[in-house]
C-alpha positions in Angstrom: 31.7 140.6 148.5 31.0 137.6 146.2 27.1 138.4 146.6 27.9 142.0 145.4 30.2 140.7 142.4 27.1 138.1 141.6 24.6 140.7 141.5 26.8 143.1 139.4 27.4 140.3 137.0 23.6 139.3 136.7 22.9 142.9 136.5 25.6 143.5 133.7 24.3 140.5 131.8 20.5 141.5 131.9 21.5 145.1 130.6 23.4 143.6 128.0 20.6 142.1 126.5 18.3 144.9 127.0 20.8 147.3 125.3 20.5 145.7 122.1 17.2 147.3 121.5 18.6 150.6 122.4 21.8 151.0 119.7 22.5 154.4 121.4 23.4 153.0 124.8 26.0 150.5 125.8 27.3 149.2 129.0 30.8 150.9 129.6 31.6 149.1 132.9 30.5 148.6 136.6 32.2 150.7 139.3 33.3 149.7 142.9 35.0 151.8 145.6 37.9 151.1 147.9 40.5 152.8 150.0 43.5 150.8 148.5 42.4 150.2 144.9 45.5 148.2 144.5 44.9 145.7 146.8 41.2 145.5 145.8 42.7 144.8 142.3 44.8 142.1 143.8 41.8 140.6 145.4 39.8 140.3 142.2 43.1 139.0 140.5 43.0 135.9 143.1 39.5 135.4 143.6 38.2 135.9 139.8 41.3 135.5 137.6 40.9 139.3 136.6 44.1 141.3 135.8 44.6 145.2 135.7 44.1 146.5 132.2 44.4 150.4 132.6 45.0 152.6 135.3 44.1 156.6 135.6 46.0 158.4 138.2 43.6 160.8 139.9 43.9 162.8 142.9 43.3 161.0 145.8 44.4 157.6 144.4 44.5 155.6 140.9 41.5 154.1 139.2 42.3 150.7 138.4 40.3 148.8 135.6 40.3 144.8 135.9 39.0 142.4 133.4 39.1 138.6 132.9 42.1 136.6 131.4 44.5 134.0 132.1 47.2 136.5 131.6 47.5 140.3 131.9 47.8 140.4 128.2 44.7 138.1 127.6 42.7 140.7 129.9 44.0 143.6 127.9 42.8 142.1 124.9 39.5 140.9 126.4 36.7 143.1 125.1 34.5 142.5 127.9 32.9 145.0 130.3 35.7 145.8 133.1 35.3 146.7 136.8 36.5 150.1 137.6 38.0 150.0 141.2 38.1 154.0 142.4 39.6 155.5 145.2 37.2 156.0 148.1 38.2 157.4 151.6 36.0 155.9 154.2 35.0 159.2 156.0 34.4 160.7 152.2 32.6 158.2 150.4 30.3 159.9 147.7 29.3 156.8 145.9 28.7 154.1 148.8 27.4 151.6 146.3 28.4 150.0 143.0 27.1 151.6 139.8 26.6 150.9 136.3 28.1 153.0 133.6 27.0 153.5 130.3 28.4 154.9 126.9 25.9 157.2 125.0 26.0 158.8 121.8 23.5 161.4 122.5 23.3 162.8 126.2 20.6 165.0 125.7 18.3 162.3 123.9 19.2 159.7 126.7 18.7 162.4 129.5 15.2 163.1 128.1 14.4 159.5 127.8 15.3 158.8 131.3 13.2 161.7 132.7 10.4 160.4 130.4 10.8 157.0 131.9 10.3 158.2 135.5 14.0 158.2 136.4 15.9 161.9 137.3 19.4 163.3 137.1 21.9 164.1 139.9 22.8 167.6 138.2 23.3 168.5 134.6 25.6 166.4 132.4 28.9 168.3 132.4 32.4 168.2 130.4 35.2 166.1 131.7 38.3 168.5 131.7 39.5 169.1 128.0 38.8 165.9 127.0 35.6 166.3 125.0 33.9 163.8 127.0 30.6 164.7 128.8 29.5 162.7 132.2 26.1 162.6 133.5 24.8 160.9 136.5 21.2 159.4 136.4 19.1 158.2 139.1 16.6 155.3 138.2 13.3 155.2 140.2 14.4 153.5 142.8 17.5 155.2 143.6 20.3 153.5 141.5 22.8 155.5 140.2 23.6 155.3 136.5 26.9 157.0 135.2 26.5 158.0 131.6 29.9 158.7 129.0 29.4 160.5 126.0 32.6 160.5 124.1 33.5 163.1 121.3 
């Protein structure tokens, strides 16, 4: 687990530097899966000093966002990129590896840039309920998944 966290943090740092060149895209978060999201959130708190900063109750189990801080209030005030712990049943894992999540300002332009750079899409970007948010999943040339969120 420490190795995965280290890899995710290193990837996030590199991508934050790279995103400065592309003002249309910014890192949103990194996502990991667990059957018991609350237990994994407690692990991140104990192991890394991260606290729950947001919880979204969705079918199957809560998504819990954790971030760094000496207290829960400090973690909530922290503007750093959070880790999103998503519920995944062991027999229904659809995203078996952690993936990056980017905010994008123009989904169509970003999709075009991904395809031009040798990536692909896992289906067409789609609206998320009636929120005005559009979500797309890109696949980089070596198979890593990248979730993209365009807010209204």
